[in-house]
N, C-alpha and C positions, 0 to 999 in steps of 0.2 A: 713789519707793519706794527707789531706790538710795541717795539722799542720807539719808533717815531711817535706813536700816540702818547706813550708815558712821558716822553721828553717835553712835549707841547704842554702837557698837564702840569708839569713842574714849572715851566716858565710862566704859565697863567697864574699859579698860586704864589709865585716868587719864592719857591722853595729851591735850596741848592740841591741839585740832583746830579749825581755821578753815576752813570750807567755802568753797570758791571756785567760782563758777558761770562756766563759759566759754560765751559766746553762740555759737550755731550760725551757720556761714557760709550766706549765703543761696544758693539754688539758681540756677545760671546755665544757661539753655538753650543747649545746643550747636547751632549753625546745621547743618541738613542739607545736605549737598552737592547741588548741582544736578546735572543730567544732563551727560554729557560732550559731548553733541551741541550743547547749548545754550551751555555755558560751558567753553571750553578751558582756562581757568586752574584749574578745580577738579580737574584731574587729578593735582596734586601730593599731596593727601592719599591717593589711591588707591595711590601708588608704594610706601607703607610696608607694603602688604599682601603683596608679593612678597618673601620672604626670600632673602637671598643664599646661594649653595651652601656647605655646610660642608665638602665635599671634591671634588676633581676627578678626572675619568675618566683613568685610567692602567692599565697592565698588570697591576697587583696587585689591582685591585678590580672586574675584569671578571667578570661572572657572568650567567647567564640570568635572564629575568624570573621572578619567584615564580610557581609553578604551571605554567610551560611545559614542564618536564621532570619525568618521573616515573622513580623507580627501577624497573628491571626486576624483575618477580616471579620468584623463584627456585622452579622446580617440581622435583619428584622428588628432593628432598634430605632426605628423612626426614619423619616424621609431625609434627614440630614446625612445619613451614612448607610447606604444600601438598605433602606427600610422598605416596607410594603412587600414588593415582589422579590426582594432579596437578589436582584440582578438577574433574574430568570426570565423577565417578560411576563406577558399575560397569557395564560392558557397554553394548550398545546401540550405535546408529548415531553418536551424538555422543561416544562414548568411543574410536572407532577413530582410526586415524592421519590419515586425510584427511577425516574426519567427512562421509562421503559420505551423502547423503539418499536414501531409496528413490525410486523412479520415481513420478510422479504417477498415481494410481489404485491404488497398492498398498495393500492393507488388512491386512498382517500374515500372508498366506498364505490366507486365506479367499477365495473367489471374489468378485471385485470387482464393484461394481454395473455397471461397463461391460460386463463379460462375461456378467453375469446377464440384461441386457436383450437380447432377439433382435434380430437385424438385419432390418430391415423395408425393403421397397421395392426397387427396382431399382438395384443397387450397381454395374453395369457390369462384372461379373467376366468375362462372355464377350465384352467388347468386344476387337476385334483390336488388337494392340500392333505398330506399324510403326517401323522406323528411318528417320529422316529424312535425306534427302540433298539438299543445296542445290547449285545450280549453281556458285556460288562455290567450294565444296569440291571439286567435280568438276573445275573448272578447275585448281585447285592441284595435284591429283593428276596430272592430264595433263601440266602443264607440269613437274612434278618427275619425270616419265617413270615413274611408277609404275602408270599405266594407259595402254595403247596404244589411241589412238583409231582407228586403222585397222581394228581388229578389233571384233567384237561385244562389247558390255560386258554382262555378266550380273551377277547378285547375287554370284556366286562371286568374280569379279574385284574387285568392290567391297569384300568382306570381305577378300580377300588383300591389298589395298592399304590396308586400314584406313580406307577412306573412310566407312564405317559401323560403329557398335559392335555391341551386341546386335540381332540381326535380328529375332527374335521371329516374327511372322506375315508379315513381308516388309519391303520398301523402298518408300518413297514419295518421289518426286521433286518438289522445290519450287523456285520460281523466284527465291529470294534471290540477288542478285548476277548475274542473268541478262543485265544490260545489258553486262557485260564478258565474256560467255562467247562465244568466237569459234572453236570447233572443230566440225567436222562429224562426228557420231557416230551410232552405232546402238546404243541402249540398251534393255535389257529389265528392267522393274521391275514391282513388284506395283501400284502406283498412281502417277499423275502429276497434278499440278494443271494447270488449263487454261492458265495463264499459262506454265508451264514448257514445256507442248507447243508453244505458239506460239513461244517463243524458240528451242527447239532446232530446230524445222522451219524457221524463218527462216534458220538457217546451213546449210540443206540436210540436216539430220539426220533421224532416224527414232526414234520411241518406240513400244514395244509394251507393253502391260499385260498381265501373265500372272498367272493364279491358281495358287498352289502349296499343297498340302496339307502336313500336319506332316511326314510321312515323305518326300515329295518335296523339301521345303525342306532337310531334314537331309541327304539324299543329294546336293543340289545344293552345300551348303556343305562337307560332310565325305564326299567320295566314297570315301575309303580305308576307311570303316567299312562299306560295303556291297558284297558280293560281287555281287549282282544288284540294281542300283538299281531302286527301285519306280517304277511309272508315275505320271505326275501325274494326279490326280483332276480331274474336272469340278467346277465350283462347284455347291454343294448348297442353296443358298438363292435364292429369287427376286430378292433385292437383288444378289447377286453375279452371278447370270445376266444381269440387265439391265445391270450394269456391264461385263462382259466381252464382251457382244454389241453394245456401243454403239460405233459408229464414231467419234463425238465423243471419246469417252475413250480411243480407240486400243486396244479390246479385242482380244485375240488370237482370239476367236470371231466377230468381226464379218464377216469375209470368208466364212465358211461359212454364214452365215445371212442372206445378202444377198438382198432381195426375198422374205422369208418373213414370214408373220404372227407377230408378237411372242408373242401367247398361245400359239400352237402351239409356238414355241421353248422357252418356260418349261416347258410340260408335257413336252416330249420330253427336254430336258436333265435336268430333275428325275427323270425315269423312269430315264435312263442312269445318274444318279448313284447312285441307290438300288440299282441292279443292280450297280454297281462295289463299292459298300460291302458288299453281301451276298455277293459273289463269284460270283454266277450269269452265265452268258454272255449276252451282248447279242444282240438279234435283228438 
């Protein structure tokens, strides 16, 4: 088609035109290189794929990788660029300085579902709270001369020596570090573990567990607050009566009720305890 159009153009312009036909070159199949693993000699054509560097690394063209560093956003510099509220919006928790979040369960001021659900079951509110005293801590206080082992050790001495923290309902003596305890002491606590009793008595010491009421415990720790210290009340529950009349637990009432029927002891002590609380004279 191209040959016919060119011939017509030559005739229209009255130009002698002799068409020449150039034969096409035959297609030559390019051999596909074999794998480098099978033919090491075929690695030469692939060397042309790696282009030589156009520039070398020096002090004038050092720069971080593209996208690795971002320009810091300028806040609070006018409304043209994140001014006024600086992108935080107006008011609320997320607009404050430290962006503090409300506590879990806070529902905007209304009564939360946690407070709306009643507390069910036994929550252990009336459970007694005791300060724990371990034998290794008692050993340290004696060796640092904060407690005199030649005198009777009561809860007051333990509080003054800071061997226990908040006393609460009393002090319980435990046996941790008892294998290193080597002092003969006479100590008076609210409760004591069986192992602690054995370790103290093995060194020739003596343990007595004594029940203290709230007022008596406060008068024992802070005697300056009381012009007339209150008398210590008797235990008022069958469990406490059984504990402080038991010789194995070194109760302070065990010697007074020796060879007496246990059921009669509980009845008598509970009657005396009720009379003490009501203020009526005992028989």
